[in-house]
VEXGU-46188 format. One line per field, with one value per atom (N, C-alpha, C): x, y, z; chain; residue number from 1; atom name. Coordinates in steps of 0.05 Angstrom, whole numbers. Layout:
BEGIN
u X ...
v Y ...
w Z ...
mol A ...
seq NUM ...
atom CA ...
// end
This chain:
BEGIN
u 17 0 17 4 19 2 16 3 9 -11 -6 4 25 37 34 37 35 60 54 76 99 92 112 131 124 141 157 157 172 201 214 242 247 230 234 231 213 208 229 236 253 282 286 310 336 335 360 369 351 359 350 338 328 336 335 338 315 312 292 306 297 310 305 285 279 286 299 306 321 315 329 359 365 394 409 395 408 410 395 395 369 348 322 312 298 289 263 248 223 229 218 222 199 175 151 128 109 86 62 39 15 6 9 1 13 20 30 23 -3 -12 -7 -16 -15 12 26 51 68 94 111 116 118 123 150 169 196 195 174 171 168 158 153 178 201 227 244 233 248 253 278 286 271 270 258 228 216 187 173 148 132 128 125 119 94 83 58 63 51 52 23 8 -20 -23 -41 -46 -27 -8 11 1 -1 -12 8 8 24 6 17 0 -21 -15 -33 -53 -49 -66 -51 -63 -50 -25 -3 23 22 31 32 60 70 96 91 86 80 74 62 53 23 13 -16 -24 -44 -54 -80 -88 -112 -137 -160 -185 -197 -217 -234 -218 -200 -184 -203 -201 -218 -206 -181 -169 -174 -169 -174 -156 -133 -114 -94 -81 -56 -33 -10 13 39 59 86 106 125 146 171 183 206 229 252 276 290 297 311 338 348 374 397 392 412 406 425 420 394 390 365 363 340 336 313 315 293 275 249 231 219 218 207 181 177 153 152 131 126 115 118 105 93 67 53 42 53 47 30 6 -12 -12 10 11 1 -17 -29 -47 -50 -71 -96 -116 -141 -164 -179 -199 -189 -163 -151 -130 -132 -113 -121 -102 -108 -126 -149 -167 -156 -143 -132 -106 -90 -64 -58 -41 -28 1 19 47 55 68 79 109 122 151 160 184 196 226 241 269 275 289 296 326 338 367 377 401 411 413 418 422 396 374 348 334 316 301 284 278 262 235 224 198 176 154 131 108 87 64 50 51 37 55 80 99 86 88 75 90 114 130 122 105 97 84 94 82 72 48 36 50 62 75 57 44 25 -2 -21 -48 -63 -87 -103 -106 -98 -100 -115 -132 -146 -128 -129 -113 -132 -123 -137 -123 -136 -124 -102 -82 -60 -50 -40 -29 -9 8 28 16 17 8 33 39 64 56 67 60 85 83 103 94 109 102 103 86 87 114 127 155 169 195 209 207 208 207 231 227 249 265 251 264 274 294 305 293 285 272 288 285 299 280 255 235 210 196 170 150 125 103 82 78 58 33 11 -14 -33 -44 -63 -90 -110 -136 -157 -171 -166 -147 -145 -127 -124 -110 -107 -78 -72 -45 -33 -6 10 35 42 65 92 94 120 114 134 134 160 160 184 182 204 206 227 220 239 249 275 286 317 328 357 369 390 403 414 412 425 447 472 493 500 511 521 552 567 596 609 632 648 660 671 683 712 722 750 752 762 765 788 805 827 819 796 786 781 791 786 761 741 716 709 690 679 657 662 642 623 628 609 588 594 576 549 528 501 496 507 503 517 536 550 540 517 505 511 527 533 508 506 482 490 480 485 464 473 454 450 466 462 478 469 484 475 492 486 466 466 449 449 426 425 406 411 393 390 412 411 413 426 430 429 416 411 436 438 461 464 442 443 458 459 472 502 514 543 551 533 540 529 517 505 525 517 535 545 568 580 586 598 602 576 574 550 544 519 512 511 506 506 508 506 510 488 464 442 445 464 468 491 488 509 498 515 507 516 498 506 491 506 495 491 476 472 497 498 521 521 545 548 556 547 554 568 573 585 615 631 660 663 681 686 666 647 626 638 627 633 606 605 584 595 578 588 566 576 558 570 553 562 551 570 563 568 548 551 561 584 595 580 581 565 577 601 614 637 645 669 692 707 726 753 775 801 807 807 807 835 835 860 862 839 840 812 811 785 786 763 761 738 744 725 722 699 694 677 687 672 661 656 646 624 626 606 605 618 618 643 638 660 662 641 642 631 625 613 624 648 661 673 677 689 717 726 754 771 762 778 759 770 754 770 756 768 752 766 753 761 741 745 731 740 728 723 704 696 687 692 681 658 634 611 599 600 591 562 545 517 511 511 507 479 460 433 431 451 452 470 460 476 494 520 538 535 539 538 562 558 581 602 594 613 624 618 627 658 667 695 711 697 711 720 714 722 753 764 793 799 818 824 837 824 834 849 837 849 848 871 873 860 850 838 855 844 860 846 862 851 836 813 797 800 794 794 766 761 735 733 710 704 727 733 757 754 766 768 793 790 812 817 841 847 868 862 880 883 907 912 929 926 945 972 994 1020 1022 1031 1034 1010 987 963 960 943 939 913 912 888 867 843 821 803 791 774 752 728 706 688 664 644 652 670 679 706 715 739 764 765 788 813 835 860 869 876 881 910 924 950 949 967 969 949 935 916 931 926 939 929 948 941 945 925 927 943 944 959 954 965 963 944 931 915 933 922 938 948 970 982 963 948 930 908 902 880 885 910 916 914 913 913 886 866 840 818 797 773 751 736 716 689 668 641 628 638 627 650 644 662 646 660 648 665 652 665 656 676 671 680 662 670 673 694 701 701 685 664 637 633 607 611 590 593 581 592 581 602 595 611 593 603 586 586 610 612 633 629 649 652 677 684 703 697 714 722 746 756 771 767 781 774 784 779 760 739 720 733 724 735 713 720 701 705 684 685 671
v -24 0 25 48 73 95 117 141 164 179 203 225 238 260 286 308 334 338 348 351 368 388 406 392 368 353 331 331 310 310 334 335 327 335 327 297 285 256 239 246 229 241 266 280 271 260 253 224 208 179 167 182 171 188 176 190 182 195 187 166 141 119 117 132 130 156 175 200 196 213 211 217 235 241 218 199 176 153 156 135 119 128 116 117 96 97 82 90 77 52 30 4 -2 3 -2 15 21 37 29 29 21 41 66 87 114 131 157 177 175 190 220 231 260 271 255 265 240 240 217 211 185 176 184 190 199 224 240 265 258 235 227 229 223 221 246 267 292 303 313 322 348 367 393 391 409 409 413 404 408 438 444 471 471 494 497 517 511 529 533 550 553 564 552 560 549 532 521 493 489 464 451 424 408 390 372 356 340 331 314 330 356 372 391 399 417 403 419 409 406 383 378 367 376 367 344 321 296 273 253 229 230 230 231 211 195 174 184 170 178 171 182 178 150 143 120 94 90 66 42 22 -1 -23 -19 -37 -27 -43 -34 -11 -9 12 18 41 46 42 37 30 38 41 47 31 18 3 20 23 40 24 25 13 33 24 42 50 73 83 69 52 36 7 -11 -39 -49 -39 -46 -27 -26 -8 -17 -9 -13 12 8 30 39 66 78 93 102 117 126 140 148 177 189 214 213 219 220 249 264 292 297 307 312 342 356 385 392 411 423 404 379 361 365 377 384 378 357 349 326 322 301 286 289 276 247 231 203 202 188 186 169 147 129 117 108 95 72 54 34 33 22 18 -10 -24 -51 -51 -72 -73 -102 -106 -133 -129 -152 -152 -169 -158 -171 -173 -197 -199 -184 -171 -154 -169 -195 -210 -220 -215 -225 -205 -215 -196 -177 -154 -135 -147 -140 -151 -139 -154 -145 -138 -127 -118 -141 -165 -188 -206 -197 -214 -222 -247 -257 -248 -237 -229 -202 -187 -161 -163 -147 -146 -118 -116 -89 -77 -54 -39 -17 -3 18 10 3 -4 20 14 34 60 82 109 128 144 164 188 199 222 246 269 294 309 330 346 365 367 387 389 367 366 344 347 327 307 281 260 245 248 236 216 192 169 158 154 140 112 92 65 61 44 39 28 14 6 2 7 3 -26 -30 -57 -73 -98 -115 -125 -127 -136 -111 -116 -96 -101 -79 -82 -67 -76 -64 -49 -56 -43 -37 -16 -10 -6 -10 -7 12 35 54 49 42 37 60 70 93 83 87 75 97 97 80 92 119 133 162 179 207 216 234 246 248 244 247 263 283 299 287 279 268 243 225 201 199 198 195 169 155 131 136 141 148 122 119 95 97 74 72 51 58 39 15 -8 -32 -40 -34 -38 -68 -74 -101 -98 -108 -106 -131 -129 -152 -164 -188 -202 -192 -176 -167 -142 -146 -124 -106 -114 -97 -77 -81 -63 -35 -15 13 23 31 41 67 81 106 98 96 87 110 134 156 157 143 144 132 145 136 107 98 70 50 60 42 46 59 62 87 106 131 148 163 179 204 227 252 253 253 251 278 298 324 345 370 392 418 438 463 480 477 494 482 485 477 495 521 541 541 537 539 512 492 466 444 422 401 385 377 362 336 323 296 296 320 321 314 318 313 284 265 237 225 241 231 221 204 194 216 211 229 257 274 302 318 339 355 366 367 377 407 420 449 458 484 494 485 480 471 442 427 399 396 409 408 418 420 430 459 477 505 518 532 546 575 588 617 633 658 675 680 678 683 712 723 750 752 729 730 722 736 729 702 686 659 638 645 626 603 579 557 541 527 508 480 460 432 413 389 368 342 323 298 275 257 235 209 192 165 147 135 118 92 81 56 32 34 11 23 9 18 19 41 47 56 45 56 74 100 119 121 121 124 151 161 187 199 225 239 259 264 284 303 329 350 366 365 376 401 424 449 455 434 438 458 477 498 520 516 537 555 579 596 622 635 659 653 628 621 595 588 564 572 552 559 569 585 593 570 554 531 509 485 462 444 432 415 389 367 341 327 316 300 274 254 228 219 200 190 161 146 119 120 113 112 84 69 41 37 56 54 72 60 76 87 78 88 115 122 147 167 190 211 225 224 239 269 283 312 324 347 360 369 370 378 354 330 306 307 299 299 278 259 238 245 268 275 278 264 264 279 296 312 294 292 278 297 320 340 367 379 406 426 449 468 473 468 470 490 505 525 512 524 514 531 519 533 531 549 549 526 513 494 474 460 444 419 397 373 374 374 375 347 336 309 309 293 290 260 251 223 218 194 185 179 185 180 151 149 123 112 125 117 133 122 134 150 171 186 169 170 156 177 169 188 173 183 172 153 150 133 104 96 69 65 85 84 79 91 88 101 88 101 120 145 165 176 177 188 217 233 261 279 270 287 302 328 345 337 333 327 352 361 385 382 357 353 325 320 294 296 273 271 266 271 268 239 235 208 190 201 185 172 183 173 143 136 109 89 98 80 76 91 90 80 71 62 82 90 111 101 110 105 130 153 179 198 216 238 265 286 312 331 344 364 391 408 435 454 472 492 519 534 558 581 602 604 593 591 582 577 571 568 542 533 509 488 463 440 421 412 395 365 354 326 321 301 292 262 254 225 217 194 184 156 153 127 112 86 70 41 26 -3 -10 -26 -34 -51 -48 -63 -80 -104 -121 -116 -108 -102 -124
w 0 0 0 -4 -5 6 14 24 6 -1 -17 1 -7 8 -7 7 -6 -24 -48 -68 -57 -41 -30 -11 -1 17 4 -23 -38 -31 -31 -25 4 22 51 55 40 44 30 5 -11 -15 -10 -19 -7 18 32 26 15 12 -14 -32 -57 -81 -104 -129 -147 -170 -190 -207 -204 -217 -247 -257 -285 -300 -287 -299 -325 -345 -370 -367 -348 -344 -332 -320 -308 -329 -350 -370 -372 -357 -359 -388 -397 -425 -428 -448 -455 -471 -462 -475 -495 -486 -503 -493 -511 -503 -520 -508 -522 -543 -537 -556 -546 -565 -559 -581 -590 -613 -610 -587 -584 -573 -556 -545 -536 -542 -538 -508 -502 -475 -464 -482 -473 -456 -460 -444 -414 -408 -380 -363 -376 -361 -361 -373 -375 -347 -342 -316 -309 -328 -323 -318 -302 -298 -324 -326 -351 -357 -382 -391 -408 -412 -428 -451 -474 -497 -507 -493 -501 -529 -544 -571 -592 -583 -602 -610 -637 -647 -666 -666 -684 -700 -716 -734 -719 -695 -680 -663 -661 -645 -627 -604 -585 -574 -572 -562 -532 -522 -493 -485 -463 -453 -434 -446 -431 -450 -439 -454 -457 -481 -485 -507 -500 -519 -532 -553 -567 -550 -558 -544 -551 -534 -539 -540 -521 -520 -516 -533 -531 -512 -505 -485 -457 -437 -409 -401 -413 -404 -426 -424 -439 -420 -430 -413 -426 -409 -419 -401 -413 -399 -399 -375 -372 -359 -372 -360 -342 -318 -299 -311 -301 -310 -296 -277 -263 -267 -259 -263 -250 -225 -211 -187 -175 -153 -135 -110 -91 -91 -92 -96 -70 -66 -42 -48 -72 -79 -108 -115 -142 -143 -167 -172 -200 -202 -227 -230 -248 -251 -276 -272 -295 -303 -297 -302 -330 -332 -356 -371 -361 -372 -356 -369 -355 -375 -369 -388 -405 -405 -420 -403 -377 -359 -355 -344 -338 -314 -316 -293 -270 -277 -257 -267 -248 -255 -236 -245 -227 -237 -220 -227 -220 -239 -234 -239 -230 -233 -235 -247 -248 -250 -246 -251 -275 -294 -319 -321 -322 -324 -349 -347 -369 -396 -395 -419 -432 -418 -428 -447 -464 -481 -463 -473 -457 -450 -427 -418 -436 -438 -453 -434 -445 -429 -415 -427 -416 -399 -394 -378 -352 -345 -320 -295 -299 -275 -264 -278 -267 -240 -221 -194 -189 -179 -173 -149 -152 -131 -120 -138 -131 -141 -123 -133 -144 -154 -168 -152 -165 -153 -172 -161 -177 -183 -207 -214 -219 -211 -217 -238 -249 -270 -260 -276 -273 -244 -234 -207 -203 -183 -177 -157 -163 -146 -136 -110 -99 -78 -81 -64 -50 -24 -8 -2 -10 -3 27 38 67 76 59 64 37 36 10 1 -25 -35 -26 -19 -11 -35 -57 -82 -97 -113 -131 -159 -172 -198 -220 -245 -267 -286 -285 -303 -287 -295 -284 -307 -301 -321 -310 -322 -314 -331 -317 -331 -327 -349 -349 -357 -339 -343 -347 -370 -394 -414 -414 -433 -423 -438 -430 -430 -411 -411 -384 -383 -359 -367 -351 -359 -351 -326 -315 -298 -298 -282 -267 -241 -225 -208 -206 -189 -168 -144 -123 -109 -108 -96 -94 -88 -85 -104 -119 -136 -121 -133 -122 -142 -136 -155 -158 -181 -186 -189 -169 -170 -180 -192 -200 -174 -177 -154 -150 -169 -167 -149 -125 -106 -112 -131 -139 -161 -172 -193 -181 -195 -186 -199 -183 -193 -179 -190 -178 -159 -134 -115 -107 -117 -113 -136 -157 -181 -173 -183 -176 -184 -206 -214 -196 -181 -162 -133 -131 -105 -90 -102 -89 -86 -64 -58 -43 -53 -38 -16 9 32 46 41 54 40 42 31 46 44 57 42 15 -2 -30 -44 -72 -87 -84 -94 -124 -139 -168 -181 -169 -181 -161 -167 -147 -141 -116 -106 -120 -127 -140 -167 -179 -205 -204 -181 -177 -185 -181 -185 -210 -227 -252 -272 -291 -311 -330 -341 -361 -350 -366 -357 -360 -345 -346 -373 -381 -408 -410 -387 -386 -356 -351 -324 -305 -317 -300 -291 -303 -297 -278 -255 -234 -208 -188 -161 -159 -153 -151 -127 -111 -87 -93 -75 -79 -72 -80 -73 -43 -31 -2 2 25 32 58 71 97 95 111 112 124 111 121 113 96 88 71 75 57 52 31 26 24 30 31 22 15 7 17 27 38 19 12 -6 9 8 18 -5 -2 -23 -25 -49 -54 -41 -30 -16 0 22 36 16 17 -4 7 -5 -1 -26 -22 -44 -56 -83 -98 -113 -122 -136 -135 -140 -142 -166 -177 -198 -190 -191 -185 -211 -223 -250 -248 -257 -258 -286 -302 -329 -331 -348 -354 -333 -310 -290 -295 -305 -314 -297 -292 -275 -247 -242 -216 -204 -211 -200 -172 -154 -128 -131 -112 -111 -103 -83 -74 -67 -65 -58 -39 -19 0 2 7 9 35 48 73 71 87 87 116 118 144 142 163 165 185 175 193 191 214 213 205 211 205 181 157 133 129 147 145 160 175 190 175 170 157 177 173 192 189 211 211 196 185 171 191 217 238 254 245 259 263 287 293 277 264 250 222 212 185 183 164 159 133 133 108 87 64 41 22 19 1 15 19 31 11 20 1 -23 -46 -72 -90 -105 -123 -146 -153 -175 -200 -223 -248 -261 -279 -293 -313 -314 -335 -339 -317 -317 -300 -309 -292 -275 -249 -230 -220 -225 -217 -194 -174 -151 -145 -140 -135 -110 -100 -80 -94 -80 -92 -103 -128 -140 -155 -152 -166 -192 -210 -236 -236 -253 -256 -271 -261 -274 -288 -310 -325 -340 -338 -354 -339 -349 -335 -335 -354 -355 -342 -327 -311 -329 -352 -369 -357 -358 -349 -372 -364 -384 -382 -404 -404 -413 -404 -412 -399 -378 -364 -342 -340 -320 -292 -274 -246 -230 -215 -199 -174 -163 -138 -127 -104 -91 -67 -62 -38 -14 10 34 37 50 54 69 87 104 87 64 47 40 35 26 49 74 97 109 101 113 94 106 92 98 77 80 71 85 77 65 73 64 57 39 33 35 43 44 27 8 -9 1 7 15 -6 -15 -35 -21 -28 -14 -34 -30 -10 -19 -45 -56 -86 -101 -130 -140 -162 -175 -182 -179 -187 -203 -225 -243 -233 -229 -222 -200 -184 -164 -169 -174 -178 -156 -143 -122 -129 -139 -149 -126 -126 -106 -108 -88 -88 -65 -72 -52 -30 -6 16 30 37 52 82 95 124 139
mol A A A A A A A A A A A A A A A A A A A A A A A A A A A A A A A A A A A A A A A A A A A A A A A A A A A A A A A A A A A A A A A A A A A A A A A A A A A A A A A A A A A A A A A A A A A A A A A A A A A A A A A A A A A A A A A A A A A A A A A A A A A A A A A A A A A A A A A A A A A A A A A A A A A A A A A A A A A A A A A A A A A A A A A A A A A A A A A A A A A A A A A A A A A A A A A A A A A A A A A A A A A A A A A A A A A A A A A A A A A A A A A A A A A A A A A A A A A A A A A A A A A A A A A A A A A A A A A A A A A A A A A A A A A A A A A A A A A A A A A A A A A A A A A A A A A A A A A A A A A A A A A A A A A A A A A A A A A A A A A A A A A A A A A A A A A A A A A A A A A A A A A A A A A A A A A A A A A A A A A A A A A A A A A A A A A A A A A A A A A A A A A A A A A A A A A A A A A A A A A A A A A A A A A A A A A A A A A A A A A A A A A A A A A A A A A A A A A A A A A A A A A A A A A A A A A A A A A A A A A A A A A A A A A A A A A A A A A A A A A A A A A A A A A A A A A A A A A A A A A A A A A A A A A A A A A A A A A A A A A A A A A A A A A A A A A A A A A A A A A A A A A A A A A A A A A A A A A A A A A A A A A A A A A A A A A A A A A A A A A A A A A A A A A A A A A A A A A A A A A A A A A A A A A A A A A A A A A A A A A A A A A A A A A A A A A A A A A A A A A A A A A A A A A A A A A A A A A A A A A A A A A A A A A A A A A A A A A A A A A A A A A A A A A A A A A A A A A A A A A A A A A A A A A A A A A A A A A A A A A A A A A A A A A A A A A A A A A A A A A A A A A A A A A A A A A A A A A A A A A A A A A A A A A A A A A A A A A A A A A A A A A A A A A A A A A A A A A A A A A A A A A A A A A A A A A A A A A A A A A A A A A A A A A A A A A A A A A A A A A A A A A A A A A A A A A A A A A A A A A A A A A A A A A A A A A A A A A A A A A A A A A A A A A A A A A A A A A A A A A A A A A A A A A A A A A A A A A A A A A A A A A A A A A A A A A A A A A A A A A A A A A A A A A A A A A A A A A A A A A A A A A A A A A A A A A A A A A A A A A A A A A A A A A A A A A A A A A A A A A A A A A A A A A A A A A A A A A A A A A A A A A A A A A A A A A A A A A A A A A A A A A A A A A A A A A A A A A A A A A A A A A A A A A A A A A A A A A A A A A A A A A A A A A A A A A A A A A A A A A A A A A A
seq 1 1 1 2 2 2 3 3 3 4 4 4 5 5 5 6 6 6 7 7 7 8 8 8 9 9 9 10 10 10 11 11 11 12 12 12 13 13 13 14 14 14 15 15 15 16 16 16 17 17 17 18 18 18 19 19 19 20 20 20 21 21 21 22 22 22 23 23 23 24 24 24 25 25 25 26 26 26 27 27 27 28 28 28 29 29 29 30 30 30 31 31 31 32 32 32 33 33 33 34 34 34 35 35 35 36 36 36 37 37 37 38 38 38 39 39 39 40 40 40 41 41 41 42 42 42 43 43 43 44 44 44 45 45 45 46 46 46 47 47 47 48 48 48 49 49 49 50 50 50 51 51 51 52 52 52 53 53 53 54 54 54 55 55 55 56 56 56 57 57 57 58 58 58 59 59 59 60 60 60 61 61 61 62 62 62 63 63 63 64 64 64 65 65 65 66 66 66 67 67 67 68 68 68 69 69 69 70 70 70 71 71 71 72 72 72 73 73 73 74 74 74 75 75 75 76 76 76 77 77 77 78 78 78 79 79 79 80 80 80 81 81 81 82 82 82 83 83 83 84 84 84 85 85 85 86 86 86 87 87 87 88 88 88 89 89 89 90 90 90 91 91 91 92 92 92 93 93 93 94 94 94 95 95 95 96 96 96 97 97 97 98 98 98 99 99 99 100 100 100 101 101 101 102 102 102 103 103 103 104 104 104 105 105 105 106 106 106 107 107 107 108 108 108 109 109 109 110 110 110 111 111 111 112 112 112 113 113 113 114 114 114 115 115 115 116 116 116 117 117 117 118 118 118 119 119 119 120 120 120 121 121 121 122 122 122 123 123 123 124 124 124 125 125 125 126 126 126 127 127 127 128 128 128 129 129 129 130 130 130 131 131 131 132 132 132 133 133 133 134 134 134 135 135 135 136 136 136 137 137 137 138 138 138 139 139 139 140 140 140 141 141 141 142 142 142 143 143 143 144 144 144 145 145 145 146 146 146 147 147 147 148 148 148 149 149 149 150 150 150 151 151 151 152 152 152 153 153 153 154 154 154 155 155 155 156 156 156 157 157 157 158 158 158 159 159 159 160 160 160 161 161 161 162 162 162 163 163 163 164 164 164 165 165 165 166 166 166 167 167 167 168 168 168 169 169 169 170 170 170 171 171 171 172 172 172 173 173 173 174 174 174 175 175 175 176 176 176 177 177 177 178 178 178 179 179 179 180 180 180 181 181 181 182 182 182 183 183 183 184 184 184 185 185 185 186 186 186 187 187 187 188 188 188 189 189 189 190 190 190 191 191 191 192 192 192 193 193 193 194 194 194 195 195 195 196 196 196 197 197 197 198 198 198 199 199 199 200 200 200 201 201 201 202 202 202 203 203 203 204 204 204 205 205 205 206 206 206 207 207 207 208 208 208 209 209 209 210 210 210 211 211 211 212 212 212 213 213 213 214 214 214 215 215 215 216 216 216 217 217 217 218 218 218 219 219 219 220 220 220 221 221 221 222 222 222 223 223 223 224 224 224 225 225 225 226 226 226 227 227 227 228 228 228 229 229 229 230 230 230 231 231 231 232 232 232 233 233 233 234 234 234 235 235 235 236 236 236 237 237 237 238 238 238 239 239 239 240 240 240 241 241 241 242 242 242 243 243 243 244 244 244 245 245 245 246 246 246 247 247 247 248 248 248 249 249 249 250 250 250 251 251 251 252 252 252 253 253 253 254 254 254 255 255 255 256 256 256 257 257 257 258 258 258 259 259 259 260 260 260 261 261 261 262 262 262 263 263 263 264 264 264 265 265 265 266 266 266 267 267 267 268 268 268 269 269 269 270 270 270 271 271 271 272 272 272 273 273 273 274 274 274 275 275 275 276 276 276 277 277 277 278 278 278 279 279 279 280 280 280 281 281 281 282 282 282 283 283 283 284 284 284 285 285 285 286 286 286 287 287 287 288 288 288 289 289 289 290 290 290 291 291 291 292 292 292 293 293 293 294 294 294 295 295 295 296 296 296 297 297 297 298 298 298 299 299 299 300 300 300 301 301 301 302 302 302 303 303 303 304 304 304 305 305 305 306 306 306 307 307 307 308 308 308 309 309 309 310 310 310 311 311 311 312 312 312 313 313 313 314 314 314 315 315 315 316 316 316 317 317 317 318 318 318 319 319 319 320 320 320 321 321 321 322 322 322 323 323 323 324 324 324 325 325 325 326 326 326 327 327 327 328 328 328 329 329 329 330 330 330 331 331 331 332 332 332 333 333 333 334 334 334 335 335 335 336 336 336 337 337 337 338 338 338 339 339 339 340 340 340 341 341 341 342 342 342 343 343 343 344 344 344 345 345 345 346 346 346 347 347 347 348 348 348 349 349 349 350 350 350 351 351 351 352 352 352 353 353 353 354 354 354 355 355 355 356 356 356 357 357 357 358 358 358 359 359 359 360 360 360 361 361 361 362 362 362 363 363 363 364 364 364 365 365 365 366 366 366 367 367 367 368 368 368
atom N CA C N CA C N CA C N CA C N CA C N CA C N CA C N CA C N CA C N CA C N CA C N CA C N CA C N CA C N CA C N CA C N CA C N CA C N CA C N CA C N CA C N CA C N CA C N CA C N CA C N CA C N CA C N CA C N CA C N CA C N CA C N CA C N CA C N CA C N CA C N CA C N CA C N CA C N CA C N CA C N CA C N CA C N CA C N CA C N CA C N CA C N CA C N CA C N CA C N CA C N CA C N CA C N CA C N CA C N CA C N CA C N CA C N CA C N CA C N CA C N CA C N CA C N CA C N CA C N CA C N CA C N CA C N CA C N CA C N CA C N CA C N CA C N CA C N CA C N CA C N CA C N CA C N CA C N CA C N CA C N CA C N CA C N CA C N CA C N CA C N CA C N CA C N CA C N CA C N CA C N CA C N CA C N CA C N CA C N CA C N CA C N CA C N CA C N CA C N CA C N CA C N CA C N CA C N CA C N CA C N CA C N CA C N CA C N CA C N CA C N CA C N CA C N CA C N CA C N CA C N CA C N CA C N CA C N CA C N CA C N CA C N CA C N CA C N CA C N CA C N CA C N CA C N CA C N CA C N CA C N CA C N CA C N CA C N CA C N CA C N CA C N CA C N CA C N CA C N CA C N CA C N CA C N CA C N CA C N CA C N CA C N CA C N CA C N CA C N CA C N CA C N CA C N CA C N CA C N CA C N CA C N CA C N CA C N CA C N CA C N CA C N CA C N CA C N CA C N CA C N CA C N CA C N CA C N CA C N CA C N CA C N CA C N CA C N CA C N CA C N CA C N CA C N CA C N CA C N CA C N CA C N CA C N CA C N CA C N CA C N CA C N CA C N CA C N CA C N CA C N CA C N CA C N CA C N CA C N CA C N CA C N CA C N CA C N CA C N CA C N CA C N CA C N CA C N CA C N CA C N CA C N CA C N CA C N CA C N CA C N CA C N CA C N CA C N CA C N CA C N CA C N CA C N CA C N CA C N CA C N CA C N CA C N CA C N CA C N CA C N CA C N CA C N CA C N CA C N CA C N CA C N CA C N CA C N CA C N CA C N CA C N CA C N CA C N CA C N CA C N CA C N CA C N CA C N CA C N CA C N CA C N CA C N CA C N CA C N CA C N CA C N CA C N CA C N CA C N CA C N CA C N CA C N CA C N CA C N CA C N CA C N CA C N CA C N CA C N CA C N CA C N CA C N CA C N CA C N CA C N CA C N CA C N CA C N CA C N CA C N CA C N CA C N CA C N CA C N CA C N CA C N CA C N CA C N CA C N CA C N CA C N CA C N CA C N CA C N CA C N CA C N CA C N CA C N CA C N CA C N CA C N CA C N CA C N CA C N CA C N CA C N CA C N CA C N CA C N CA C N CA C N CA C N CA C N CA C N CA C N CA C N CA C N CA C N CA C N CA C N CA C N CA C N CA C N CA C N CA C N CA C N CA C N CA C N CA C N CA C N CA C N CA C N CA C N CA C N CA C N CA C N CA C N CA C N CA C N CA C N CA C N CA C N CA C N CA C N CA C N CA C N CA C N CA C N CA C N CA C N CA C N CA C N CA C N CA C N CA C N CA C N CA C N CA C N CA C N CA C N CA C N CA C N CA C N CA C N CA C N CA C N CA C N CA C N CA C N CA C N CA C N CA C N CA C
// end
């Protein structure tokens, strides 16, 4: 079962421990759809909020920023199958936004899910493995419908199916949850344990006025300045902003990359990195916790630049596939203590404020 919560409380309820598992920026994709005559289902996964263009018409009719099917559906429902942007994830809740659909909105919806092995053919609408996660819910016109499951799913799922009964339009579809990474057995492999696909999660920040904290761990380099973490301008002497990342596994860190892509007149003057071991990963450590260990002393930043820092003797890592890269400029070395400790969390402090596009934390997973 699930409880509907106020849309204004979405960040409060999900923001500290969940991401949108089907976001287009994460790699969520439409696998199959029953109908999309008026507006394509790919719009459902768009990161930006829906927009309206009153009076604007295309070949199929009025333009809508969402998924809209034709009228008079003779089947019980319209449906869309979505592949998560990560290997699999545990689901905590959903958001079905009917923004600007009024008179043509979906009257009712349900959501189902299944796990499909990566090597298997994509699931179909009639697959017997579909399990109902969100039972029948009534939808109203032009509003956000946010649901918190009574408890997170115990199973991890790779695909979800949004059913619209009987037809109509939905602007956005969000699946709030936590990635469940699939690691290789090779503990000597260097991976980015902060990466969202490897279970990294931003659990706290001082401010995210212009750009969301979760963008820091997204795949690939940022596409523009909006695809990063950016804080408001500070006016106080000695001000700093910070963000705390829970790593996807206990990690012995070998290198980090701090990328200010697209931040040119608003990048931080300096950046500092600290690490901490917290035995209970379900508890978010305070930014003032005495256990924080300095990994990187405050280092000068550059505009629109990938800043690489390594432990002595380690190689710079670059790219979502962890390619070793020759000829990359290294800004400096991490502290000697970094190589001797295991960390569950890292804290990046930007001095005094500004924007960072991506944070990569490379290292070797440790069995505790």
